[in-house]
N, C-alpha and C positions, 0 to 999 in steps of 0.2 A: 919157123912153124909152118904147120899145115899136116897135111895127110901123110903120116910117116909110114904108116902099115905095118907097125911094129909095135908091141908094147913092151914096158919095162918090167911090169910083174905080173904073175899069174892072175891077181886080183882084178885085174883090167881086162878081163875076158870073162864072158859068162856065156855057158852052152857050148856044145860041140867039143870037138876032140880037143883035150889040152894041148897048149903050144910045146916042143920041146925045150926043157929048160937049156939046153945048148944055145939054140936060137935066141930066147931072153938075154941069156947072159951076154951074149954076141954083141947085142944092141947095146946093153948097157956099158958093156966094157968101149963100145965106140962112141957115146956118150962122156963117159968118164974121160978118156983119153982126149977127147976134144975140150975139156973142163966146163961142160955144159951143165945147167941144171934145169931141171922141170919146173915151169912156173906153177903146176898144180892147174887147179881150177874151183869155180865154185858152180852150183847146181847139178843136175843130172850128171852121173859118174859116165856114161859110154857117149860116143860120137859116131859109131857105126851100128847099124843092125842089117841082118841080112832080110828082114822082113819076112820071116818064116814063121810058121806057128807051131806049137806045141814042141816036141823034142828036137826039130831041126832049128830052132830058135837060137842065135847067136847075137851076142853084144860084145863089142870092143871099144876100148878107148883108142882110138888109132891115130886122132889128129890132137896135137901138141904143141905147145909153146915152149921152146929150150932158149936159155940164154946164160952168157958166161957172167963170172963176176963184176966185168967192168959195166956190161949193161944194168945189172941188178945195182949196183951203185948209183947210177943216173935215176932208175926207175924204180926206188924199194916199195914202192905202194900200187904196183900193177897187179891187176886181177884179171885172171882169164874166166871168161864166160862161156859156157855151153848152152845154145840154145834149146828151144824145145820143139819148134817146129819146121820142117825142113821137106824140100820136095825131092829129095835125094835118098841114097842110102847114109849121107854123113848129116850129123846135126850140124849147123853153124855155130862156128866159135870166133871170139873175138877178144880183144885184150883193151882193158880200160887202163890208160896211164893217167892216175889221177896223184894229184900232191904236187909237190914241187920237186925240181931237177936242179942239181948245181952243176953249172955249165963252165967248163974252163976256169978263167978267173972272177966269171961275172958273180954279181950277187944270185941269190936264188929266183929262179925264173920260173914258172907256171907255163908247162907245156900241154896243149891241147890238140888231141886229134881229130 
């Protein structure tokens, strides 16, 4: 998770020059090769802004949580939240691991972060 400085799709960028398809495809290929999946997000779509005005304004979703299928099986109810207030050019993001997770051979156990 974190500031990946790449987008998986063109719709994750607003404003400025479009990113080359080859750049986006290369990042998507790495994510697929590593068998990762984007956890998505709730709330505001973008996590970074260049903080300019007018035609120079750019928003992008540069911060993401990625996980493999094993992680998803442990935390199927995980939610990624994009904050709304930030003191930098990136919005805060966090993950909520709510619900139950089955660990090894134990009965279901609630994990709290």
